[in-house]
C-alpha positions as CSV (number, residue, x, y, z in Angstrom):
1,M,0.0,0.0,0.0
2,A,1.0,3.6,-0.3
3,L,-0.1,6.9,1.2
4,L,-1.1,10.1,-0.5
5,A,-0.8,13.0,1.9
6,F,-2.7,16.1,0.8
7,L,-4.0,19.6,1.8
8,G,-7.0,21.6,0.6
9,L,-7.4,24.1,-2.2
10,N,-10.2,25.1,-4.7
11,Y,-10.5,23.0,-7.8
12,K,-11.4,24.4,-11.2
13,D,-14.9,22.8,-11.1
14,K,-15.6,25.0,-8.0
15,S,-15.7,22.0,-5.7
16,K,-13.1,21.9,-3.0
17,A,-10.1,19.9,-4.2
18,M,-7.0,18.7,-2.4
19,I,-3.4,18.4,-3.6
20,A,-1.6,15.2,-2.7
21,Q,1.7,13.4,-3.0
22,V,2.0,9.7,-3.5
23,E,4.1,8.0,-1.0
24,N,5.2,4.4,-0.8
25,Q,3.7,2.2,1.9
26,V,5.8,-0.3,3.8
27,T,4.4,-3.5,5.3
28,V,6.5,-5.0,8.1
29,I,5.9,-8.7,9.1
30,S,6.4,-9.9,12.6
31,F,4.9,-12.4,15.0
32,Q,3.4,-12.1,18.5
33,K,5.2,-15.3,19.6
34,S,8.7,-16.6,19.3
35,I,9.4,-18.5,16.1
36,R,12.3,-20.1,14.3
37,I,12.9,-19.5,10.6
38,K,12.8,-22.8,8.6
39,A,13.1,-21.4,5.1
40,I,13.5,-18.1,3.3
41,Y,12.4,-17.7,-0.3
42,V,13.2,-14.0,-1.0
43,V,16.1,-11.6,-0.9
44,P,16.2,-7.8,-0.4
45,G,15.2,-5.9,-3.6
46,Q,13.4,-8.8,-5.1
47,E,10.0,-8.0,-6.7
48,V,7.2,-10.3,-5.5
49,K,3.6,-10.7,-6.6
50,K,0.6,-11.1,-4.3
51,G,0.5,-14.8,-3.2
52,D,4.2,-15.4,-3.6
53,M,5.7,-17.4,-0.7
54,L,8.1,-15.3,1.5
55,F,9.3,-17.6,4.3
56,V,8.3,-20.6,6.5
57,A,8.6,-20.5,10.3
58,E,8.0,-23.0,13.1
59,S,6.9,-22.7,16.7
60,T,7.6,-25.6,19.1
61,N,5.3,-24.1,21.7
62,L,2.5,-23.7,19.2
63,E,2.8,-27.3,18.0
64,A,2.7,-28.5,21.6
65,D,-0.4,-26.4,22.3
66,I,-2.2,-27.8,19.3
67,Y,-1.3,-31.4,20.3
68,K,-2.4,-30.8,23.9
69,K,-5.7,-29.2,22.7
70,N,-6.4,-32.1,20.3
71,S,-5.7,-34.6,23.1
72,E,-8.1,-32.8,25.4
73,L,-10.7,-32.6,22.7
74,N,-10.5,-36.3,21.9
75,S,-10.8,-37.1,25.7
76,L,-14.0,-35.0,25.9
77,K,-15.4,-36.7,22.8
78,I,-14.7,-40.1,24.4
79,Q,-16.4,-38.9,27.6
80,E,-19.4,-37.8,25.6
81,I,-19.7,-41.2,23.9
82,G,-19.4,-43.0,27.3
83,L,-21.9,-40.7,28.8
84,N,-24.4,-41.4,26.1
85,R,-23.8,-45.2,26.3
86,N,-24.2,-45.2,30.1
87,Y,-27.4,-43.1,29.9
88,H,-29.1,-45.6,27.5
89,L,-27.6,-48.6,29.4
90,E,-29.0,-47.3,32.7
91,Q,-32.4,-46.8,31.1
92,D,-32.4,-50.3,29.7
93,I,-31.5,-51.7,33.1
94,L,-34.1,-49.7,34.8
95,R,-36.8,-50.7,32.3
96,S,-35.7,-54.4,32.7
97,E,-35.9,-54.2,36.5
98,N,-39.3,-52.6,36.3
99,S,-40.5,-55.2,33.8
100,F,-39.4,-58.0,36.2
101,K,-41.1,-56.4,39.2
102,V,-44.3,-55.8,37.3
103,M,-44.2,-59.3,35.9
104,A,-43.8,-60.7,39.5
105,I,-46.7,-58.6,40.7
106,K,-48.9,-59.7,37.8
107,N,-48.1,-63.3,38.5
108,E,-49.2,-62.9,42.1
109,L,-52.2,-61.0,41.0
110,N,-53.2,-63.7,38.5
111,E,-52.9,-66.3,41.2
112,L,-55.0,-64.3,43.6
113,M,-57.6,-63.7,40.8
114,L,-57.7,-67.4,40.1
115,E,-58.1,-68.3,43.7
116,K,-60.9,-65.6,44.0
117,R,-62.8,-67.1,41.1
118,M,-62.5,-70.6,42.5
119,Q,-63.6,-69.3,45.9
120,D,-66.5,-67.5,44.4
121,Q,-67.6,-70.7,42.7
122,N,-67.5,-72.6,45.9
123,S,-69.0,-69.9,48.1
124,I,-72.5,-70.8,47.1
125,K,-72.1,-74.4,48.3
126,L,-70.3,-73.4,51.5
127,K,-73.1,-71.0,52.5
128,E,-75.4,-74.0,53.1
129,I,-73.0,-75.2,55.8
130,F,-71.5,-72.0,57.1
131,D,-73.0,-68.6,57.6
132,G,-70.3,-67.1,55.3
133,T,-68.4,-65.2,58.1
134,I,-65.1,-66.9,57.5
135,N,-65.4,-66.9,53.8
136,N,-66.2,-63.2,53.8
137,Q,-63.0,-62.5,55.9
138,I,-60.9,-64.5,53.4
139,D,-62.5,-62.7,50.5
140,S,-61.8,-59.3,52.0
141,I,-58.1,-60.1,52.6
142,K,-57.6,-61.4,49.1
143,L,-59.6,-58.5,47.6
144,A,-57.4,-56.0,49.5
145,R,-54.3,-57.7,48.3
146,I,-55.6,-57.6,44.7
147,L,-56.3,-53.9,44.9
148,F,-52.9,-53.3,46.5
149,L,-51.1,-55.2,43.7
150,E,-53.1,-53.3,41.0
151,K,-52.0,-50.0,42.5
152,E,-48.4,-51.3,42.9
153,I,-48.2,-52.0,39.1
154,I,-49.2,-48.3,38.5
155,N,-46.8,-47.1,41.2
156,Q,-43.9,-49.1,39.7
157,T,-44.5,-47.6,36.3
158,K,-44.7,-44.1,37.8
159,Q,-41.5,-44.6,39.8
160,M,-39.7,-45.8,36.7
161,E,-40.8,-42.8,34.7
162,A,-39.8,-40.4,37.5
163,R,-36.4,-42.1,37.6
164,I,-36.0,-41.8,33.9
165,V,-36.8,-38.1,34.1
166,Q,-34.1,-37.6,36.8
167,M,-31.6,-39.6,34.7
168,T,-32.5,-37.6,31.6
169,S,-32.1,-34.3,33.4
170,K,-28.7,-35.3,34.8
171,F,-27.7,-36.6,31.3
172,N,-28.6,-33.3,29.7
173,Q,-26.7,-31.3,32.3
174,D,-23.6,-33.5,31.9
175,T,-23.9,-33.4,28.1
176,S,-24.3,-29.6,28.1
177,L,-21.2,-29.2,30.3
178,I,-19.1,-31.5,28.0
179,N,-20.4,-29.7,24.9
180,G,-19.5,-26.4,26.4
181,K,-16.0,-27.6,27.1
182,I,-15.8,-29.0,23.6
183,K,-16.9,-25.7,22.0
184,I,-14.3,-23.7,24.0
185,L,-11.6,-26.2,23.0
186,K,-12.6,-26.1,19.3
187,N,-12.5,-22.3,19.3
188,N,-9.1,-22.3,21.0
189,L,-7.9,-25.0,18.6
190,L,-9.1,-23.0,15.6
191,K,-7.1,-19.9,16.8
192,L,-4.0,-22.1,17.2
193,E,-4.5,-23.6,13.8
194,L,-4.9,-20.1,12.3
195,E,-1.6,-19.1,14.0
196,S,0.0,-22.3,12.6
197,A,-1.2,-21.4,9.1
198,E,0.4,-18.0,9.4
199,L,3.8,-19.6,9.9
200,I,3.8,-19.9,6.2
201,Q,3.9,-16.3,5.0
202,Y,2.8,-15.1,1.6
203,A,3.0,-11.7,0.1
204,D,-0.4,-9.9,0.5
205,Q,0.4,-7.4,-2.2
206,T,2.7,-6.9,-5.2
207,G,5.8,-5.0,-4.2
208,N,9.6,-5.1,-3.6
209,I,11.3,-6.8,-0.6
210,G,12.9,-4.1,1.5
211,N,15.0,-5.3,4.4
212,L,15.4,-8.9,5.6
213,F,16.1,-8.8,9.3
214,V,16.6,-12.5,10.0
215,Q,18.6,-15.5,8.9
216,L,17.9,-19.2,8.3
217,N,17.3,-21.2,11.5
218,E,17.3,-18.0,13.6
219,L,15.1,-17.9,16.7
220,V,13.1,-14.7,16.4
221,P,11.6,-13.2,19.6
222,P,8.1,-11.8,19.7
223,Y,7.3,-8.6,17.7
224,Q,10.8,-8.5,16.1
225,S,10.6,-7.4,12.5
226,I,11.3,-10.2,10.0
227,L,11.1,-8.5,6.6
228,S,9.5,-5.5,5.0
229,I,7.7,-5.1,1.6
230,Y,7.4,-1.9,-0.3
231,S,4.3,-1.7,-2.4
232,L,4.6,-0.9,-6.1
233,N,1.3,1.0,-6.3
234,P,-0.5,3.2,-3.8
235,T,-3.8,1.9,-2.3
236,I,-4.4,4.3,0.6
237,I,-4.4,8.1,0.6
238,K,-3.8,9.9,3.8
239,A,-5.4,13.3,3.5
240,F,-4.9,16.5,5.5
241,I,-7.5,19.1,5.3
242,N,-7.3,22.5,7.0
243,E,-9.9,24.0,9.3
244,R,-12.0,25.3,6.5
245,G,-12.7,21.7,5.5
246,V,-14.1,20.3,2.3
247,S,-17.8,19.6,1.8
248,G,-19.0,16.1,1.2
249,L,-16.3,14.4,3.3
250,N,-18.1,11.5,4.8
251,V,-17.1,7.8,5.1
252,G,-18.2,6.1,1.9
253,A,-18.0,9.3,-0.2
254,K,-16.6,8.8,-3.6
255,V,-13.6,10.9,-4.7
256,K,-11.4,11.4,-7.8
257,V,-7.6,11.2,-7.7
258,E,-6.1,13.0,-10.7
259,S,-2.5,13.5,-11.8
260,T,-1.3,17.2,-11.9
261,N,0.9,16.8,-14.9
262,R,-0.8,14.2,-17.2
263,L,-4.2,13.1,-18.2
264,Y,-4.8,10.3,-15.8
265,R,-7.3,9.9,-12.9
266,I,-8.8,7.1,-10.8
267,S,-11.8,6.7,-8.5
268,G,-11.4,6.3,-4.7
269,E,-13.5,6.1,-1.6
270,I,-13.2,7.7,1.9
271,I,-12.8,4.8,4.4
272,E,-12.0,6.8,7.6
273,I,-12.1,10.3,9.0
274,G,-9.6,11.1,11.7
275,S,-10.9,12.4,15.0
276,R,-7.9,14.7,15.8
277,I,-6.0,17.7,14.3
278,T,-2.4,16.9,13.4
279,S,0.4,18.7,11.5
280,F,0.8,18.4,7.8
281,P,3.9,16.7,6.4
282,E,6.7,19.3,6.1
283,K,6.8,19.1,2.3
284,L,3.1,19.9,2.0
285,N,3.2,23.1,4.1
286,A,2.0,26.1,2.2
287,M,5.1,28.1,3.4
288,N,8.5,26.7,4.2
289,G,9.2,26.6,7.9
290,V,5.5,27.3,8.8
291,N,3.6,24.3,10.1
292,S,0.1,23.8,8.9
293,Y,-2.5,21.7,10.8
294,G,-5.6,19.8,9.7
295,Q,-7.7,16.7,10.0
296,E,-6.7,13.4,8.6
297,I,-8.8,11.7,5.9
298,F,-8.1,8.2,4.6
299,V,-9.1,7.3,1.0
300,K,-8.7,3.9,-0.6
301,I,-7.9,3.5,-4.3
302,S,-7.4,0.4,-6.4
303,E,-3.9,-1.1,-6.5
304,N,-4.2,-1.2,-10.3
305,N,-3.2,2.4,-10.8
306,Q,-0.5,4.2,-12.8
307,F,0.7,6.7,-10.1
308,L,4.4,7.0,-9.4
309,N,5.9,7.3,-6.0
310,G,6.3,11.0,-5.2
311,E,3.9,12.1,-7.9
312,K,1.6,15.0,-7.0
313,V,-2.1,14.5,-7.6
314,Y,-5.4,16.3,-7.1
315,V,-8.1,14.8,-5.0
316,Y,-11.6,16.0,-5.0
317,I,-15.2,15.0,-4.2
318,S,-16.7,13.0,-7.1
319,D,-19.8,14.4,-8.8
320,G,-20.8,11.0,-10.1
321,A,-19.7,11.7,-13.7
322,E,-17.0,9.5,-15.2
């Protein structure tokens, strides 16, 4: 990228224009963590195109962190599988136990019902001999037991269902906890993998290699510069406008950038407006030795342009006409 630093004046179409100077933009590559240089594919002064490989680095700590996070992630996934299996196994066991209990109750209930039917059939004959007092007591005891067993079948089913609800609630809580840990680990792992991918550096623009600050196999501390790239064409204009300002200066506003000494112009767009007043670059002051002050305006232009470094240009608000 390159910068165009400019100040305001009136343009011939009566809109307020600005005069600018194209300046080369330097990109310096560094890392936030210690790395070791494994391979270097460029030399100072070499021209590179966007996407060309610059160098390859390695980070032992980063590789260890990725291995550790992957191990933790696999462990959690195994826990999740085990939790799911245990949940369904416990449900199957509970249902089986309930089935056996209900079956035993039904067997006893069937026996009592059979005895009751037989007793009912014989009760008529026994009434001729006995007054029915003993038989009525026996019938009442069996009937009470039958009613109890019928309710017990319902109670067993309700107890099983309540137990399943408790198991499901605990299973959902445990699963949610594990899934939360898995999500955090995946996010951390993704960040580490992105860092790992950045160990292979490619040129993000067409330009020339400036300085190469490292050597092969060198251990580079955090934030130390590794190499610099000078862009061939400007892409960012850094504007300075005086206190009078220029109308139409809003983020997203379209501008025209035009050469002062040849018939060439290109479109641009305001991408940022500074929030403070700062001094103009010395060579853009209206009078030598007298500092001028103004607000910074940043304009983006296409990298496919024909401006030369150091070339003066006009910048003005576009009226929409090509």
